N, C-alpha and C positions, 0 to 999 in steps of 0.2 A: 194622582198618578194613573196613567193608563197602561202600566207595565209592572212586571215582577222581575227581580233579579234572580236568575237561575244559577249563576256562578260568578264568583268574583276572585280574580287571581292577580297577585302582585308579580309583574314580570321583570321589574327593574327596581333595585334599591340603590339609590345614588347618595352623594354627599349633600346635594341641594334639594333634590326631590326624588320621589318614587313614581313609578308608573304602574297603574292597575288597569286590567281589562275586565269588564263586566259583560257577561252574556246575559241579555234580557229577553223577555217574551212580553209582547204587547197583549192587551186584552183580546185583540182580534185573533191571536195565535201566531202572528208574524214574529220573527225573531230579529234581534238587533245586537250591535255590539257598541259599547261605550268605552273609549280609552280616556283615562283620567290622569293627569299629572297631580299628584298629591304633594302639596307644599306647605311648610309651616306658617307661611305668611311673613309679614315684615311690618316695619314702622317707618314712617316718613315724617320729616320735621320741616315746618315752614318757620325758619328763624328770621325774626323781624328785629332789627336793631332800633335803638331809641330814636334815631333819625328817619326811620321808616324804610331804610333799605333792607332788601331781601338778600340773604346769604344763599348763594348757589355754589355748587361745586362743578368743575368740569373734569370728567374722568373718561378713561378709555373703556369702551364696552366691547369685549371680545366677539360676541355673536355677530355684531355689525361691523367690526373692524373700524370703528370710528370713535372720536371723542364727543361726548355729549354733556350739555349743561343740564344739571339736575339738582333737585332738593336733596339734602343729606338723607340717607336711608340705609336700612340694613334688614337682614333676615333675622327672624325670631328664632331663638333656640327652642328646643322642645319644652312646651309648657311655660315659656317666658311671658311675663307681663309685657304687652306692647309699650307701656310707658317707660319701662326699664330699658327696653331696646332703643326707643327714641332718644332717651337721655344719653345712652352710651354712643350711638351713632353720631349725634350732634357733636360731641366732644372729639370722638375718634376722627371724624373726617374734617372738621372745621377748627377745632381747638376751642370753640366756644362752649360755655356752660350757660344754663338758663335758670333763674330763680322762679320762673313762672312758665309751666308747660301744661297746656290744656287740649283736650281732644277737639278736633274739627269735624271728623267723620271717618268713613272707611270706604274702600272701593274693592270690588271683586275684579281682578285684573283681566281675566280671560274666563268668564263663567261657562263658556261652552265646552271647556276641556280641562280646566285647572281649578284647584281649590284655594289657590292663594288669595288671601285677604290682606290688604295694606291698610294699617290704622294711621291715620294722619293727625298730627299734633302741631299746634301753634306754640312756638317757643319765643318768649319775650324776656325783657330784663336781662339781656345777655352780657356776659363778661368774657372778654378775650382771654385766650390761654394757648396752651400747646396741643396740637393734634397728636393722635396716637394711631396712625394709619397701619392697616395690614399690609403685607408685602404686595398684594395685588392692587393696592391703592396708591403706590408710589407714583409720583408724577401728577397726582390729583392737584388742581388748582382751586383756590377759593375766590369767588367774586362777590362784590357787594353792589347790587343793582337797585335802581328805583323800580316801582311797580310799572311805571310807563315803559321803562326799558325792557322788563320782563315781558309785558304784554306785546310789545313790538317784536320780540324775539320769537314769541309763540306764533304771532300772526305771520311772520316771514318764514316760518319753518326752521328757524335756528334752534328752537327748543321743540323737541319732538317727543320727549319722554312723557308718557301718560300719567305717571304718578305726580310729576312736576306740575303738568297742566291742571290735573284734578286738585292738587294741594293749593295752587294759587286761586283757583276757582272758589274752593271752600273758604279760604281766608277773605277774598274780596266780597263774598256774599253771606258771611256769617251772621250779620246783624240785619239783613233785609227781611 
């Protein structure tokens, strides 16, 4: 590092994230400011049915005012194990449970200004059941798509969600 933190101050405490502002000084003596969104992170699930179909959800995303195709995912509670979160979110959003969940990798969603890390899991040996969606997830739809269909949706811009694109990439390339 070529700087020192001179002061760090949390300027916003929210329900989903906090914001801190750091005053820094470079080794040269120049000063700078870093604004950081502090986020607990989350877990993403790549659910693969026995027939090879991938389960996606289509849900409304408020910041963009649009419906998006995504892998099931959710925010980590404070100090929560990402595997616990992944298991919960799979059932909550899709109704499926999995007898086999294994890690695929992790991504830093916006490393220039945010501490969010998303842990990505592969879920197999799925069993259908009932979902348990939160109020903001009402209207969510579940889709079962082939890998070819998902890749075409990514290429055409129908799937634009970064965690979904990353999760599919991890799954496709896990044994290469």
